[in-house]
C-alpha positions as CSV (number, residue, x, y, z in Angstrom):
1,M,12.5,-14.2,15.8
2,N,10.6,-10.7,14.9
3,P,7.1,-10.5,15.3
4,M,6.3,-8.3,12.7
5,R,7.5,-8.5,9.4
6,S,7.5,-5.7,6.6
7,F,7.4,-6.1,2.5
8,A,7.3,-2.2,2.0
9,M,7.5,-1.0,-1.5
10,F,7.1,2.9,-1.5
11,A,6.3,4.2,-5.0
12,G,6.6,8.0,-4.1
13,W,10.0,7.1,-6.1
14,I,8.1,6.4,-8.8
15,S,6.8,9.7,-9.6
16,C,4.2,10.2,-12.4
17,G,3.7,14.1,-12.5
18,L,4.8,15.8,-15.8
19,S,8.2,16.6,-15.1
20,G,8.9,12.7,-13.5
21,C,7.2,10.1,-16.2
22,A,10.6,9.8,-17.6
23,N,11.9,8.2,-14.4
24,V,8.8,5.8,-14.0
25,S,10.4,2.8,-15.8
26,R,13.9,3.5,-15.0
27,R,13.1,3.1,-10.9
28,A,10.8,0.7,-11.2
29,A,13.4,-1.6,-13.0
30,D,15.9,-0.7,-10.3
31,S,13.2,-1.8,-7.8
32,R,13.1,-5.2,-9.4
33,R,16.5,-5.8,-8.5
34,C,15.7,-6.5,-5.6
35,R,12.8,-8.9,-6.2
36,E,12.4,-11.5,-2.9
37,G,9.4,-13.8,-3.2
38,P,6.3,-13.8,-4.4
39,V,4.9,-11.2,-1.4
40,L,7.0,-8.9,-3.2
41,K,6.4,-9.5,-7.0
42,A,2.9,-9.4,-6.7
43,M,3.1,-5.9,-5.0
44,L,5.5,-4.8,-7.8
45,E,3.2,-6.4,-10.7
46,E,0.2,-4.2,-9.1
47,L,2.0,-1.4,-8.4
48,D,3.3,-1.3,-12.6
49,R,-0.5,-1.6,-12.9
50,S,-1.5,1.1,-11.2
51,V,1.1,3.7,-12.2
52,S,0.1,2.8,-15.5
53,Q,-3.8,2.5,-15.6
54,L,-5.1,4.3,-12.6
55,Q,-7.1,7.2,-13.6
56,L,-11.0,8.1,-13.6
57,P,-12.0,9.2,-16.8
58,G,-12.3,13.4,-16.0
59,F,-10.3,13.4,-12.8
60,A,-6.6,14.1,-11.1
61,K,-4.0,11.1,-11.9
62,P,-1.9,10.2,-8.7
63,F,1.4,11.2,-9.0
64,F,2.5,9.4,-5.7
65,I,1.3,6.0,-4.3
66,Q,2.5,3.5,-1.6
67,Y,2.6,-0.1,-0.8
68,R,3.1,-1.7,2.5
69,I,2.0,-5.2,3.4
70,E,2.6,-6.0,7.2
71,E,2.5,-9.5,8.7
72,V,1.9,-9.1,12.3
73,E,1.6,-12.6,14.5
74,D,0.4,-12.1,17.9
75,Y,1.4,-14.5,20.7
76,S,-1.1,-14.0,24.3
77,T,-1.7,-15.6,27.5
78,K,-2.9,-15.3,30.2
79,A,-2.2,-17.2,33.9
80,D,-3.7,-16.6,37.2
81,F,-1.7,-17.7,40.3
82,G,0.3,-19.5,38.2
83,S,-1.8,-21.4,36.1
84,S,-2.2,-20.8,32.7
85,E,-5.9,-19.7,31.7
86,G,-5.8,-19.9,28.0
87,S,-3.6,-18.4,24.6
88,Q,-4.1,-16.5,21.7
89,H,-2.3,-16.9,18.9
90,A,-3.3,-14.2,15.9
91,H,-1.4,-14.0,12.7
92,Q,-2.7,-11.8,9.5
93,R,-0.9,-9.7,6.8
94,V,-2.4,-5.9,6.2
95,A,-2.0,-4.1,2.9
96,R,-1.2,-0.1,4.0
97,V,-2.0,1.6,0.8
98,T,-1.5,5.5,0.2
99,V,-1.8,7.3,-2.9
100,R,-2.2,11.2,-3.4
101,V,-3.4,13.1,-6.4
102,G,-2.1,16.6,-7.4
103,D,1.4,17.7,-7.4
104,Y,4.1,17.9,-4.8
105,K,3.3,21.1,-3.6
106,T,-0.4,21.0,-3.2
107,D,-1.4,17.8,-3.1
108,S,-4.8,15.2,-1.7
109,S,-2.4,14.4,1.6
110,G,-3.6,15.8,4.5
111,G,-3.0,14.0,8.5
112,R,-2.9,10.4,10.0
113,G,-5.1,8.1,8.1
114,D,-4.7,8.5,4.5
115,G,-5.1,5.5,2.3
116,A,-6.7,2.7,2.6
117,L,-6.1,-0.6,4.9
118,E,-6.9,-4.6,3.5
119,L,-6.5,-7.8,5.2
120,A,-4.3,-9.7,2.7
121,A,-4.2,-13.4,2.2
122,L,-1.2,-15.3,4.0
123,D,-0.8,-18.2,1.4
124,D,1.6,-15.8,-0.8
125,D,-1.4,-16.3,-3.7
126,P,-0.6,-14.0,-6.0
127,I,-4.1,-12.9,-7.4
128,A,-5.4,-12.4,-4.1
129,L,-2.5,-10.6,-2.9
130,R,-3.0,-7.9,-5.8
131,S,-7.0,-8.2,-5.4
132,A,-6.2,-6.7,-2.0
133,L,-3.9,-4.7,-3.2
134,W,-5.8,-3.3,-6.0
135,S,-9.0,-2.8,-3.6
136,A,-7.1,-0.8,-1.3
137,T,-5.6,1.3,-4.2
138,D,-9.1,1.8,-6.0
139,T,-10.1,3.0,-1.9
140,A,-7.1,5.5,-1.4
141,Y,-7.4,6.8,-4.9
142,K,-10.9,7.5,-4.6
143,S,-10.3,9.3,-1.0
144,A,-7.6,11.1,-1.9
145,L,-9.8,12.5,-4.9
146,A,-12.4,13.6,-2.9
147,A,-9.7,15.2,-0.5
148,Y,-7.9,17.1,-3.4
149,A,-11.2,18.6,-4.6
150,R,-12.1,20.0,-0.7
151,S,-8.3,21.4,-0.4
152,R,-8.9,23.4,-4.2
153,R,-12.4,24.9,-2.7
154,R,-11.1,26.6,0.0
C-alpha cells in the first residue's frame, strides 16, 4: 500500500488569459472524462467556480490555478531492546492550491512556497472538500495579488 495517495487536478491546463478563454471549457470537459470519485468531482466543481468567478473588483483575474489534494497516512513505532514503547498513527488530507496572476511572461510566482495549504476532510464530503479548496484558493489568490503588485513596482 502506498502511504501517500495524491489526487491532483492541474488547472494550469486551463488558461484563462485573454488568448486562452476558449480553451477553458474544452480542457475542463477533457478533465471530466477521467472523473473518479468524490474527491476529484469536488475538485473539478470548485475549479470551475474559481475559474469563472474568482476576481476581486479592480484587480487582475488569475490565469493559473492548481489544486492538489494529498492524503497521507503515517505510522511510527518505537522500540527499546526489543520491547515496544508505543506507536502512533496519523491520517490527514492536505489541499495545496497555487494561484497565479498576471500572464505567463510576468506573473506573481516567486520561489518555493507559492500558494496556500489547508487541511481537508477525510470523509469525502463534497461540501467540506470544496470549503477547504475555497479557503485555500482565496488565500492563494490574495497572496498572488500582493506578489504581483510587488513585482510590478520594481
